[in-house]
C-alpha positions as CSV (number, residue, x, y, z in Angstrom):
1,M,-73.2,17.2,0.6
2,S,-70.6,16.5,3.2
3,G,-68.5,13.4,3.5
4,A,-68.7,13.4,7.3
5,G,-69.1,9.9,8.7
6,G,-68.9,7.9,5.5
7,P,-66.0,6.2,3.8
8,V,-64.0,8.4,1.4
9,V,-62.0,6.5,-1.2
10,V,-59.3,8.3,-3.2
11,I,-58.2,6.6,-6.5
12,G,-54.6,7.7,-7.1
13,Y,-51.7,8.3,-4.7
14,G,-49.7,11.1,-6.4
15,P,-48.8,14.5,-4.9
16,V,-52.3,15.9,-5.3
17,A,-54.0,12.9,-3.7
18,A,-51.4,13.0,-0.9
19,R,-52.2,16.7,-0.2
20,L,-55.9,15.8,0.0
21,V,-55.3,13.0,2.5
22,D,-53.0,15.2,4.5
23,E,-55.7,17.9,4.7
24,L,-58.3,15.2,5.8
25,L,-56.2,13.9,8.6
26,P,-57.7,16.1,11.4
27,A,-61.2,14.7,10.5
28,V,-59.8,11.1,10.4
29,R,-58.2,11.5,13.8
30,R,-61.5,12.8,15.2
31,G,-63.2,9.7,13.8
32,D,-65.4,11.8,11.4
33,L,-64.1,10.2,8.3
34,L,-62.8,6.8,7.1
35,V,-60.3,7.4,4.3
36,T,-58.8,4.9,1.9
37,V,-56.2,5.9,-0.7
38,I,-55.4,3.5,-3.6
39,G,-52.1,3.8,-5.4
40,E,-51.0,1.9,-8.5
41,E,-47.3,2.2,-7.8
42,S,-45.4,0.3,-5.1
43,A,-43.9,3.6,-3.9
44,A,-45.6,6.3,-1.9
45,A,-46.5,9.7,-3.5
46,Y,-43.6,11.6,-4.9
47,N,-43.1,14.8,-6.9
48,R,-43.0,13.8,-10.5
49,V,-41.8,17.2,-11.6
50,L,-38.4,16.4,-10.0
51,V,-38.0,13.0,-11.5
52,A,-35.5,14.4,-14.0
53,D,-33.4,15.7,-11.2
54,L,-33.5,12.3,-9.6
55,G,-32.5,10.8,-13.0
56,V,-29.3,12.9,-13.1
57,G,-28.4,12.3,-9.5
58,R,-29.2,15.8,-8.2
59,T,-31.7,14.5,-5.6
60,T,-32.9,11.3,-4.0
61,A,-36.1,9.4,-3.9
62,S,-36.6,10.2,-0.3
63,A,-36.1,13.9,-1.0
64,I,-38.9,14.0,-3.6
65,S,-41.3,11.9,-1.5
66,V,-44.3,13.9,-0.4
67,S,-46.1,11.4,1.7
68,D,-45.5,8.9,4.6
69,P,-47.8,5.9,4.3
70,A,-46.8,4.5,7.7
71,G,-47.7,7.8,9.3
72,L,-51.0,7.9,7.5
73,E,-51.9,4.4,8.6
74,A,-50.9,5.2,12.2
75,A,-53.4,8.1,12.0
76,G,-56.2,5.8,10.7
77,V,-55.9,6.1,6.9
78,R,-56.1,2.9,4.9
79,V,-53.2,3.0,2.4
80,L,-53.3,0.5,-0.5
81,M,-50.2,0.5,-2.7
82,D,-49.4,-1.6,-5.8
83,A,-53.2,-1.8,-6.2
84,R,-54.9,-1.2,-9.6
85,V,-58.5,-0.2,-9.9
86,L,-60.4,-2.1,-12.6
87,R,-63.8,-0.4,-12.4
88,V,-66.3,1.6,-10.3
89,D,-69.8,0.3,-9.5
90,R,-71.7,3.5,-9.0
91,A,-75.0,1.9,-8.3
92,R,-73.5,0.0,-5.2
93,R,-70.9,2.6,-4.5
94,R,-67.9,0.4,-4.6
95,V,-64.5,0.1,-6.3
96,L,-63.2,-3.2,-7.7
97,L,-59.4,-3.8,-7.5
98,A,-57.4,-6.1,-9.7
99,D,-57.0,-8.7,-6.9
100,G,-60.8,-9.0,-6.7
101,T,-61.3,-6.9,-3.6
102,W,-64.3,-4.6,-3.5
103,V,-63.8,-1.3,-1.6
104,P,-67.0,0.5,-0.6
105,Y,-67.4,4.3,-0.6
106,D,-69.8,7.0,0.2
107,T,-67.5,9.6,-1.4
108,L,-65.2,8.8,-4.3
109,V,-62.4,11.1,-5.4
110,F,-60.5,10.6,-8.7
111,A,-56.9,11.8,-8.4
112,T,-55.5,9.6,-11.1
113,G,-53.3,12.2,-12.7
114,S,-52.1,11.8,-16.2
115,R,-49.9,9.5,-18.3
116,P,-47.2,10.3,-20.8
117,L,-48.2,10.6,-24.5
118,V,-46.4,8.0,-26.5
119,P,-46.1,9.3,-30.1
120,K,-47.3,7.2,-33.0
121,L,-43.9,6.1,-34.2
122,H,-43.0,2.8,-35.9
123,G,-41.6,0.6,-33.2
124,L,-43.6,2.1,-30.3
125,N,-47.1,1.2,-29.0
126,P,-49.1,4.3,-28.4
127,D,-52.2,2.5,-27.0
128,P,-52.5,3.5,-23.3
129,A,-54.7,0.5,-22.6
130,A,-52.1,-2.0,-23.9
131,S,-49.7,-3.8,-21.5
132,V,-46.8,-3.8,-24.0
133,P,-43.9,-1.9,-22.4
134,L,-41.7,0.5,-24.2
135,P,-38.7,-1.1,-25.9
136,P,-35.3,-1.1,-24.1
137,G,-33.6,2.2,-24.4
138,V,-36.9,4.2,-24.5
139,T,-38.4,6.0,-21.5
140,A,-41.0,8.6,-20.8
141,L,-39.4,9.9,-17.6
142,R,-42.6,9.7,-15.5
143,D,-41.8,7.5,-12.6
144,L,-38.9,6.2,-10.4
145,A,-38.1,3.4,-12.7
146,D,-37.7,5.8,-15.6
147,A,-35.4,8.0,-13.5
148,A,-33.2,4.9,-12.9
149,V,-32.9,4.4,-16.6
150,L,-31.8,8.0,-17.2
151,R,-29.4,7.8,-14.2
152,Q,-27.6,4.9,-15.8
153,A,-27.3,6.7,-19.2
154,V,-26.0,9.8,-17.5
155,E,-23.5,7.9,-15.3
156,Q,-22.1,6.2,-18.4
157,Q,-22.1,9.5,-20.4
158,R,-24.2,8.0,-23.1
159,K,-26.0,9.8,-26.0
160,V,-29.5,10.9,-24.9
161,V,-32.1,11.9,-27.5
162,V,-35.0,14.0,-26.1
163,L,-38.2,14.0,-28.3
164,G,-40.2,17.1,-27.5
165,G,-39.4,20.7,-26.9
166,G,-41.6,21.4,-23.8
167,I,-40.5,22.5,-20.3
168,L,-40.0,19.1,-18.8
169,G,-38.0,17.8,-21.9
170,L,-35.7,20.9,-21.9
171,E,-35.1,20.7,-18.2
172,A,-34.2,17.0,-18.5
173,A,-31.9,17.8,-21.5
174,L,-30.1,20.6,-19.7
175,A,-29.7,18.5,-16.5
176,A,-28.4,15.5,-18.4
177,A,-26.0,17.7,-20.4
178,D,-24.7,19.3,-17.2
179,E,-23.9,15.9,-15.8
180,G,-21.9,14.8,-18.9
181,A,-24.3,13.2,-21.2
182,S,-24.3,14.0,-24.9
183,V,-27.8,15.4,-25.6
184,T,-29.9,16.1,-28.7
185,V,-33.3,17.7,-28.6
186,V,-35.7,16.9,-31.4
187,H,-39.0,18.7,-31.9
188,H,-41.4,19.2,-34.7
189,G,-41.9,23.0,-34.4
190,A,-39.9,25.9,-35.6
191,H,-38.6,26.5,-32.1
192,T,-38.8,25.0,-28.6
193,L,-41.6,25.9,-26.1
194,G,-43.7,26.7,-29.1
195,R,-46.9,27.0,-27.1
196,S,-45.5,29.4,-24.5
197,I,-43.0,31.8,-26.3
198,D,-42.7,33.5,-29.6
199,A,-40.2,32.9,-32.4
200,G,-37.7,35.5,-31.2
201,A,-37.5,34.0,-27.8
202,G,-37.5,30.5,-29.3
203,Y,-34.4,31.2,-31.4
204,T,-32.7,32.9,-28.5
205,L,-33.4,29.8,-26.3
206,A,-32.1,27.5,-29.1
207,A,-28.8,29.5,-29.2
208,A,-28.5,29.2,-25.4
209,L,-29.1,25.4,-25.7
210,R,-26.4,25.1,-28.3
211,A,-24.0,27.1,-26.2
212,R,-24.5,24.4,-23.6
213,D,-23.4,21.8,-26.2
214,I,-27.0,20.6,-26.7
215,R,-27.8,19.8,-30.3
216,V,-31.2,21.1,-31.4
217,V,-33.1,19.5,-34.4
218,A,-36.1,21.7,-35.2
219,N,-38.9,21.2,-37.7
220,A,-38.4,17.5,-37.4
221,R,-40.9,14.8,-38.5
222,S,-40.0,11.6,-36.7
223,I,-41.5,8.5,-38.1
224,G,-40.0,5.6,-36.1
225,I,-37.2,4.2,-34.0
226,R,-34.4,1.8,-34.9
227,L,-33.9,-1.1,-32.5
228,D,-30.7,-2.8,-33.3
229,A,-28.6,-2.1,-30.2
230,E,-27.9,-5.1,-28.0
231,S,-29.2,-5.3,-24.4
232,D,-30.0,-8.0,-21.9
233,A,-33.7,-7.3,-22.5
234,G,-33.4,-7.7,-26.3
235,P,-33.0,-5.3,-29.2
236,A,-32.7,-1.7,-27.8
237,F,-33.0,1.8,-29.2
238,S,-30.2,3.1,-31.4
239,A,-31.7,5.9,-33.5
240,L,-34.8,8.1,-34.0
241,L,-35.8,7.9,-37.7
242,Q,-36.8,11.0,-39.6
243,E,-39.1,11.5,-42.6
244,S,-36.2,13.3,-44.2
245,G,-32.6,13.6,-43.2
246,A,-30.3,11.4,-41.3
247,P,-31.5,9.4,-38.3
248,V,-30.7,10.9,-34.9
249,E,-28.3,8.4,-33.2
250,G,-28.5,7.7,-29.5
251,D,-28.4,5.2,-26.7
252,L,-31.5,6.5,-24.8
253,L,-34.7,8.0,-26.2
254,L,-36.5,10.2,-23.7
255,L,-40.1,10.9,-24.7
256,S,-41.4,14.3,-23.6
257,C,-44.4,14.7,-25.9
258,G,-47.0,15.8,-23.3
259,V,-49.4,14.0,-21.1
260,R,-53.0,12.7,-21.3
261,P,-55.3,12.8,-18.3
262,R,-56.2,9.3,-17.0
263,T,-59.9,9.1,-17.5
264,E,-60.5,5.5,-18.5
265,V,-61.9,4.2,-15.2
266,A,-64.2,7.2,-14.9
267,A,-65.3,6.8,-18.5
268,G,-66.0,3.1,-17.9
269,A,-68.2,4.1,-14.9
270,G,-70.3,6.3,-17.2
271,L,-69.0,9.6,-16.0
272,V,-68.8,12.5,-18.4
273,T,-65.2,12.9,-19.8
274,A,-63.7,15.3,-22.3
275,R,-60.1,16.3,-22.0
276,G,-60.4,15.2,-18.4
277,I,-63.1,14.0,-16.0
278,V,-65.7,16.8,-16.3
279,V,-66.6,18.4,-13.0
280,D,-68.5,21.5,-11.8
281,H,-67.0,24.4,-9.9
282,G,-67.4,22.3,-6.7
283,L,-65.2,19.6,-8.3
284,A,-68.2,17.2,-8.4
285,A,-68.7,14.9,-11.4
286,L,-71.7,15.9,-13.5
287,H,-74.8,14.0,-12.5
288,D,-73.2,12.3,-9.5
289,P,-72.7,14.4,-6.4
290,N,-70.9,11.6,-4.6
291,I,-67.9,11.6,-7.0
292,F,-65.2,14.2,-7.3
293,A,-62.0,14.7,-9.4
294,I,-59.0,16.8,-8.7
295,G,-55.6,17.6,-10.3
296,D,-54.4,16.6,-13.7
297,C,-57.4,14.3,-14.4
298,A,-60.1,17.0,-13.6
299,E,-61.6,19.4,-16.2
300,I,-63.8,22.1,-14.6
301,K,-66.6,22.7,-17.0
302,C,-70.1,23.3,-15.6
303,L,-73.5,23.0,-17.3
304,D,-74.0,26.7,-17.7
305,P,-73.4,27.6,-21.4
306,D,-72.9,31.2,-20.5
307,C,-70.2,30.6,-17.8
308,A,-67.2,32.8,-18.8
309,D,-64.7,30.8,-16.8
310,C,-65.6,27.5,-18.5
311,A,-65.8,29.1,-21.9
312,K,-62.0,30.0,-21.8
313,S,-61.0,26.7,-20.1
314,A,-58.5,24.6,-22.1
315,G,-58.8,21.5,-19.9
316,P,-56.6,20.4,-17.0
317,S,-53.7,22.7,-16.5
318,G,-51.2,20.0,-15.8
319,L,-49.6,22.1,-13.1
320,I,-49.1,21.0,-9.5
321,G,-50.1,24.2,-7.8
322,P,-53.8,24.3,-9.0
323,G,-54.1,20.6,-8.1
324,W,-52.9,21.3,-4.6
325,R,-55.4,24.2,-4.2
326,Q,-58.2,21.9,-5.4
327,A,-57.2,19.3,-2.9
328,E,-57.2,21.8,0.0
329,W,-60.6,23.1,-1.0
330,L,-62.1,19.7,-1.4
331,A,-60.7,18.5,2.0
332,A,-62.4,21.5,3.7
333,F,-65.7,20.7,1.9
334,L,-65.6,17.0,2.7
335,S,-64.7,17.4,6.4
336,G,-67.1,20.2,6.9
337,R,-64.3,22.3,8.4
338,D,-65.4,25.8,9.3
339,G,-68.8,25.2,7.6
340,A,-69.1,25.3,3.8
341,P,-66.0,26.7,2.3
342,A,-66.0,29.7,0.0
343,P,-66.4,28.8,-3.7
344,L,-63.3,27.5,-5.3
345,P,-61.7,30.5,-7.0
346,A,-60.8,30.4,-10.7
347,E,-57.1,30.0,-11.3
348,R,-55.2,33.0,-12.7
349,A,-53.2,32.7,-15.8
350,P,-50.1,30.7,-15.0
351,V,-46.5,31.9,-15.3
352,I,-44.5,29.3,-17.3
353,M,-40.9,28.9,-16.0
354,L,-37.8,27.0,-17.2
355,K,-35.1,27.2,-14.6
356,A,-31.8,25.5,-15.2
357,R,-28.2,26.3,-14.5
358,G,-27.5,29.3,-16.7
359,V,-30.8,29.2,-18.6
360,D,-33.8,31.0,-17.3
361,V,-37.1,31.4,-19.2
362,A,-40.4,32.9,-17.9
363,A,-43.5,33.6,-19.9
364,A,-47.1,34.5,-19.1
365,G,-50.2,36.0,-20.6
366,D,-50.8,37.2,-24.2
367,I,-47.6,37.3,-26.1
368,T,-48.9,36.9,-29.6
369,A,-48.8,40.6,-30.7
370,G,-45.7,42.1,-32.2
371,P,-44.3,45.6,-31.8
372,F,-45.2,46.6,-35.3
373,D,-48.5,44.8,-35.7
374,A,-51.5,46.9,-36.8
375,A,-54.1,47.5,-34.1
376,P,-57.2,45.2,-34.4
377,D,-60.2,46.6,-36.2
378,G,-61.9,49.2,-34.1
379,A,-59.0,49.4,-31.6
380,E,-57.1,52.2,-33.4
381,G,-56.2,54.9,-30.9
382,S,-57.8,52.9,-28.0
383,P,-55.7,53.0,-24.8
384,Y,-56.5,49.3,-24.5
385,A,-54.9,48.2,-27.8
386,P,-51.8,46.1,-27.2
387,S,-48.5,48.0,-26.9
388,V,-45.5,45.8,-27.3
389,S,-41.8,46.4,-26.4
390,V,-39.1,43.9,-27.4
391,W,-35.4,43.8,-26.6
392,A,-33.1,41.1,-27.9
393,D,-29.5,40.1,-27.6
394,P,-29.5,36.6,-29.0
395,E,-25.7,36.4,-29.2
396,H,-25.7,36.4,-25.3
397,G,-28.9,34.4,-24.9
398,K,-31.1,37.4,-23.7
399,Y,-34.6,38.4,-24.9
400,V,-37.4,40.3,-23.3
401,K,-40.9,41.0,-24.6
402,M,-43.5,43.0,-22.7
403,S,-47.1,43.5,-23.9
404,T,-49.4,46.0,-22.2
405,R,-53.0,47.1,-22.5
406,G,-53.8,50.5,-21.0
407,G,-50.3,50.5,-19.5
408,V,-51.0,47.2,-17.5
409,L,-48.8,44.2,-18.2
410,A,-50.9,41.7,-20.2
411,G,-48.1,39.3,-21.1
412,F,-44.4,38.9,-21.2
413,I,-41.5,36.7,-22.1
414,S,-38.0,36.7,-20.6
415,V,-35.0,34.6,-21.6
416,G,-31.7,34.8,-19.8
417,M,-32.8,37.8,-17.7
418,P,-33.8,36.3,-14.3
419,R,-34.1,39.5,-12.3
420,T,-36.2,41.1,-15.0
421,A,-38.3,38.0,-15.1
422,A,-38.9,38.1,-11.4
423,E,-40.0,41.7,-11.5
424,L,-42.3,41.1,-14.6
425,T,-43.8,38.1,-12.8
426,L,-44.6,40.2,-9.8
427,L,-46.2,43.0,-12.0
428,F,-48.2,40.5,-14.0
429,E,-49.6,38.7,-11.0
430,R,-50.6,42.0,-9.5
431,G,-52.1,43.4,-12.7
432,A,-49.8,46.4,-12.3
433,E,-48.7,49.0,-14.7
434,L,-45.2,49.0,-16.2
435,P,-42.9,52.0,-15.6
436,A,-43.0,54.6,-18.3
437,D,-39.3,53.9,-19.0
438,R,-39.5,50.2,-19.6
439,S,-35.7,50.0,-20.1
440,A,-35.4,50.4,-16.3
441,L,-36.6,46.8,-16.0
442,L,-33.8,45.6,-18.3
443,R,-31.2,47.3,-16.0
444,L,-32.1,44.8,-13.2
445,D,-29.9,42.3,-15.0
446,G,-27.2,44.8,-16.0
447,P,-24.0,45.8,-14.3
448,D,-25.5,49.0,-13.1
449,R,-28.5,47.3,-11.4
450,P,-29.5,48.7,-7.9
451,T,-27.5,47.0,-5.2
452,T,-30.5,46.9,-2.9
453,T,-34.2,46.8,-3.5
454,A,-37.0,47.4,-1.0
455,P,-38.2,44.1,0.4
456,D,-41.7,43.0,-0.4
457,P,-42.8,40.6,2.3
458,A,-46.1,39.9,0.7
459,R,-44.7,38.7,-2.6
460,T,-45.3,35.1,-3.5
461,V,-42.1,33.2,-3.6
462,C,-43.4,29.6,-4.2
463,R,-46.3,29.8,-6.7
464,C,-47.0,26.1,-6.5
465,A,-47.7,26.1,-2.8
466,G,-48.7,29.8,-2.6
467,V,-46.1,30.7,0.1
468,D,-45.1,34.3,0.5
469,Q,-41.8,35.9,1.5
470,Q,-42.8,36.7,5.0
471,T,-43.8,33.1,5.8
472,I,-40.4,31.9,4.6
473,S,-38.6,34.6,6.5
474,A,-40.5,33.7,9.7
475,A,-39.5,30.0,9.2
476,A,-35.8,31.1,8.8
477,A,-36.1,33.2,12.0
478,A,-37.5,30.1,13.7
479,G,-34.3,28.2,12.9
480,C,-34.9,26.7,9.4
481,A,-31.4,26.9,7.8
482,T,-31.8,24.8,4.6
483,V,-34.2,24.6,1.7
484,E,-35.3,21.2,2.9
485,E,-36.1,22.5,6.4
486,I,-38.0,25.5,4.9
487,S,-39.9,23.0,2.7
488,A,-40.8,20.8,5.6
489,E,-42.1,23.8,7.6
490,T,-43.9,25.8,4.9
491,R,-44.3,23.5,1.9
492,A,-42.4,26.1,-0.2
493,G,-40.2,24.4,-2.8
494,T,-42.1,21.1,-2.8
495,G,-43.6,21.7,-6.3
496,C,-41.7,22.4,-9.4
497,G,-38.5,23.4,-7.5
498,G,-38.1,26.7,-9.5
499,C,-38.1,28.7,-6.3
500,H,-35.2,26.9,-4.6
501,G,-32.8,29.7,-5.6
502,D,-35.0,32.3,-4.0
503,L,-35.4,30.2,-0.8
504,R,-31.6,30.0,-0.5
505,E,-31.3,33.8,-1.0
506,L,-33.8,34.5,1.8
507,I,-32.1,32.0,4.1
508,E,-28.7,33.6,3.5
509,A,-30.1,37.1,3.9
510,H,-31.6,36.2,7.3
511,F,-28.5,34.6,8.7
512,A,-26.2,37.3,7.2
513,A,-28.2,39.9,9.1
514,A,-28.3,37.8,12.2
C-alpha cells in the first residue's frame, strides 16, 4: 500500500519519529500527504542518548534538539505536543487523545520508543502503568526533567549512585565524576557491560573506573531504597539497601537498568506484541497493513517460521541508527518516492562503544570463545574454528581480544586502545581478514605507531547516521568549521555522539592542509 493522499498519524515524537516526519516533508509540501505527529512531552524531539551530557552541563537542550515544530507546522505538518494517546480504534481508523479528541488516520505509525525499567526494589513502583512518580532523589535519566535533577546534584558535588553497569549508566557515571560528583556504580554481575564484554575486559574496565575515583560494587543484590533525607517534596533517597553488606549511601540514585519498549497502546488495540510491536520486513503490523512501527518499539518478526533473519532476532536493538534507517525506508514507502523502495536490509551486527574522557571501550560480534578453549565437536582442524588472540595490561587499563574464523574477524573487544579499536571496527564491518602479525594492530596505540596512515574516504565515521569520511570532508571543504555545523549539514554526530572526536580530527586536518 501507499500512504499517498491519506492522513498519516505518527504516535511518538522522539528522534526516530522526527526523522520520519523530516523525510515525509517533500510529500507534505506537494500536498500528497497530511501528517500529524503526537508527542507526549511538552518539548520537541531531542536526542535521549545525550541526556547525560545535558545533565552534567556539557551540552544544552537546544543543542540536543533534533526537530523544529514551528518549521514543521509552517510546512504543513500538524504537531501535537503534551498530548497522550489513550487508545486506537482500528475499525474506524482513529486515535483517541487524553483530552477527548479523536484524530483520524489512513496510515498509523507507532514510534513510541521505550521507557526505563524500574527495578523491583522496596520503595519504588515498577508498574509502568501506574501514575506514581519516582521518589525524590531517584531518577532514570530519560528526559529533560531527569537531566535537570542530575545537573543539580553535579553542581552541588553530591554523592551519585548509579544502579546498573550498562553503557548509558557508565557514561553518566564517568561524566558526573569528571564534573566533580562522588560516584558509585552498583551492578549485579561480576563485571560491568556483562552482555557485551568478557570477564578480562570487565575487570580491566573496572580498574579504569576506579582510577577515575569511581567506586564499583559488583555482584550486588539490591533489595530496596532508604528514604529518610529531607527535601521540599518529602522524604528523599539516602541509601541503596543491599541483601548483604552495608547500604550504599548517596544523595541521588540514577537508575540505569535497561528499557522496555512502549507497546501498551498497540497491545490495547489488539496488535501482536512480544518484546516489541511485532512487524514484518516492511515494518507493517501483522494482520493490519495500515499500521506500522519503527524504532525502539518495533520488533521485526515475520510469519515465515523458516526466516533466518527473524530466527536470530533478539527484539528491538535499542540503538538510534537502526531506528533512523527504518524511518527513512518507511518514508520512501509511504510517499511513493521513486516507486517502491528496495526491501529494508537486515541490520548488521552492531559495534557497542563506550566513549568517555580517558576511557574507550568497543566490542562487536562473537567474543565468547577463549584462546585456550577446545574446538567445538567436529570442528577440530577446521579453518573455520574460532581462533582467539588476547593481550592484556590491566594495570594501565588496556585489553584487546580478537576472535577470527578462517582468518576473518568474527568478534573483538578493545579497552583503552582507541586506535586499535577503530581499526578493528573497520575490519569487522568489512568482514576483512586480520593481518598475520596481529600485534601490528596493538602498535597503533603504542609510541612507535605510524605517524601517518593512508586515508580511507569510504570509511563510515558516524555509524548512527551512516555518514562516511568523504561526505564529512566535503562539508568541511564547503566551510563547515565546527562539529555542530558538520552535524547540521550531514547529520553526522547527531546520534550517540561517539564520533565527535573523529569529526574534530577531520575538520582540523582539512583546515590545517588549507
